[in-house]
C-alpha positions in Angstrom: -33.9 25.2 20.0 -33.3 28.8 21.2 -33.2 29.3 24.9 -36.1 31.0 26.6 -34.9 34.2 28.3 -37.5 34.8 31.0 -36.0 38.2 31.8 -36.6 39.6 28.3 -39.5 42.1 28.1 -41.0 43.8 25.1 -43.1 46.8 25.8 -45.1 48.8 23.1 -47.0 52.0 23.5 -47.5 54.9 21.2 -47.0 57.5 24.0 -43.2 58.1 24.0 -43.2 59.5 27.5 -45.1 56.5 28.9 -42.9 54.1 26.9 -39.8 55.6 28.3 -41.1 55.3 31.8 -41.9 51.6 31.3 -38.5 51.0 29.9 -36.8 52.7 32.8 -39.0 51.1 35.4 -38.4 47.5 34.2 -34.7 48.0 33.5 -34.3 49.2 37.1 -35.9 46.0 38.2 -33.4 43.8 36.2 -35.2 43.2 32.9 -33.7 43.4 29.5 -36.2 45.6 27.7 -36.9 46.4 24.1 -39.5 49.0 23.1 -41.7 49.7 20.1 -44.0 52.7 19.4 -46.6 50.9 17.3 -48.1 47.5 16.9 -46.3 46.6 13.6 -42.9 47.3 15.1 -43.8 45.4 18.3 -44.7 42.3 16.2 -41.5 42.6 14.2 -39.4 43.0 17.4 -41.2 40.0 19.0 -40.5 37.8 15.9 -36.8 38.7 16.1 -36.3 38.3 19.8 -39.1 36.0 21.2 -39.3 37.6 24.7 -41.1 35.7 27.4 -42.9 38.9 28.6 -44.9 41.3 26.4 -46.7 44.5 27.5 -48.9 46.1 24.9 -51.1 49.1 24.6 -54.3 48.3 22.7 -54.8 51.5 20.7 -51.6 51.9 18.7 -51.0 53.0 15.1 -50.4 50.5 12.2 -51.5 47.5 14.2 -53.5 47.5 17.4 -52.4 45.6 20.5 -55.1 42.9 20.1 -54.0 42.1 16.6 -50.4 41.9 17.8 -51.5 39.5 20.6 -53.4 37.3 18.2 -50.3 37.1 15.9 -48.0 36.3 18.8 -50.3 33.5 19.9 -50.1 32.0 16.4 -46.3 31.6 16.6 -45.3 28.0 17.4 -43.1 28.4 20.5 -42.2 25.9 23.2 -43.2 28.4 25.8 -45.9 31.1 25.2 -45.1 34.6 26.4 -47.0 36.3 29.2 -49.1 38.9 27.4 -50.3 42.0 29.3 -52.5 44.7 27.9 -52.2 48.2 29.5 -54.7 50.5 27.9 -57.0 53.4 28.3 -59.8 51.0 27.5 -61.4 50.0 30.8 -64.9 48.6 30.3 -65.7 44.9 31.1 -66.4 44.3 27.4 -63.0 45.8 26.4 -61.3 43.6 29.0 -63.1 40.6 27.6 -62.1 41.5 24.1 -58.4 41.6 25.2 -58.6 38.2 26.9 -60.3 36.7 23.7 -57.4 38.2 21.7 -54.9 36.2 23.7 -53.9 38.5 26.6 -53.3 37.0 30.0 -54.2 40.2 31.8 -55.8 43.6 30.9 -54.9 46.7 33.0 -56.5 50.1 32.6 -54.3 53.2 32.5 -53.0 54.6 34.7 -51.8 51.1 35.7 -50.1 50.4 39.0 -46.6 49.3 37.8 -45.9 47.6 41.1 -48.8 45.2 40.4 -47.7 44.6 36.9 -44.1 44.0 38.2 -45.4 41.4 40.6 -47.2 39.5 37.8 -44.2 39.8 35.5 -41.7 38.8 38.3 -43.8 35.7 39.1 -43.4 34.6 35.5 -39.8 35.7 35.0 -38.4 34.6 38.4 -35.6 37.2 38.3 -33.3 36.5 41.2 -34.0 32.8 41.1 -30.5 31.2 41.3 -31.5 28.2 39.1 -32.8 30.5 36.4 -29.7 32.7 36.6 -27.4 29.7 36.2 -29.4 28.4 33.2 -29.5 31.8 31.5 -25.8 32.4 32.1 -24.9 29.4 29.9 -26.4 31.0 26.7 
């Protein structure tokens, strides 16, 4: 079985400036980040890498974030990833649709990255010495 790397983060957004900001922010906080600019590339990258953390925009070309989330949830993995939607869609029904698609959280843009970081960090446990020892063996 492949090891689960809890510090691996996939982020997808079709806005290149926002995507670059996400990548820089999370890399500065110790995450190994891969990025995609559309849903199809995000799904391909997920299936190659199986990160434990995934942040997706909803409205992306080629495949929207909810379709990506549904596909990720179909993969048989020992540990399901934490899926976060970060979108310009903000209504209660849009949030409900994201949760039905498999997201754990739905944030409206502009999202507070410190709040997202806190949620991601609680799942990834970066800095936890037991996790660091486990990951360093792979």
